[in-house]
Steps between C-alpha positions, in 0.01 A plus 500: 500500500500798265114511507496496882737794511281700253189454717693620814606825334144639457420413854804682624414800298143506633639465850736792441228718356271425799784582745566826322130596488463423870816705588370785290162496666651497840736785414201701379317448830807604699553808299137615525360755740704498816253721682143390570210710644274346753208590723624276780844496646698239689370315802652563845648152483671559173676815622594345839641191332709706240638716780576199719691319220684830417604556860578140610581323176270213591135408528329563829435211738152390583525670842615826340210485252254440788641785705466735207143397415390539861659845517328603179163373617534692827581817308204444267257437785626809687457716182148370444401567856611858461325534159149351536400649166755288325438200726137483387573576134576250219859630512557319827554183305805662331658512844370189665518245220677618179746729679575662163542862413241650266462832311293733725659405828639766729868524591437368855326195367793424255746540791281268711530226246846552347674707764714794397628509140862439418509842322265803469530760236319797353758552227312516171787364288533192731130441497483534118790261450345240727157528342637458146238505230224544757624843620248703303191369686683458833675836485168688497436411864820363657680729734711242682638143443567228754734221400469146635696181438441285192449799268188647654445875459197667671395850394319732732299820456509648847389227743330275231666211301422596139703251296716191526755363263741210522826473306707216390228237533377270233147491623292631789413255769 
């Protein structure tokens, strides 16, 4: 019985070491950069879903999702009919299929997809704090920041989206 106990001890030690290494690796990932820079922002569906859950404390029903999608599609088609230069450009797929905000879009295009932001600011200190380590390149052009749910921050120079960051996310989707 003594030999059996001695063979269990090294196995327990190895297991403990593996558990500690895994915990350390996960802690390192969690404490890494909390702000990420991106060229694409959230999708219209991501923002709508986050707001719905915030407002109602539940997921939307199938009928609610269908109604929202139909309303968005109607707004997109109306926008593209008013802007034939966009409707015939490669950018049209951003609206029709991907429904995702991208650097280079105009404010009205962002509002079309994501609706109005939760917060708008042109306060330099607030924009700097939100951008974190990316402020130096962002700050050269950013004059205004729009804040959306799930940590999305959109930076504008006049009417043009010039940068996108997301905070408190482990990876971009």
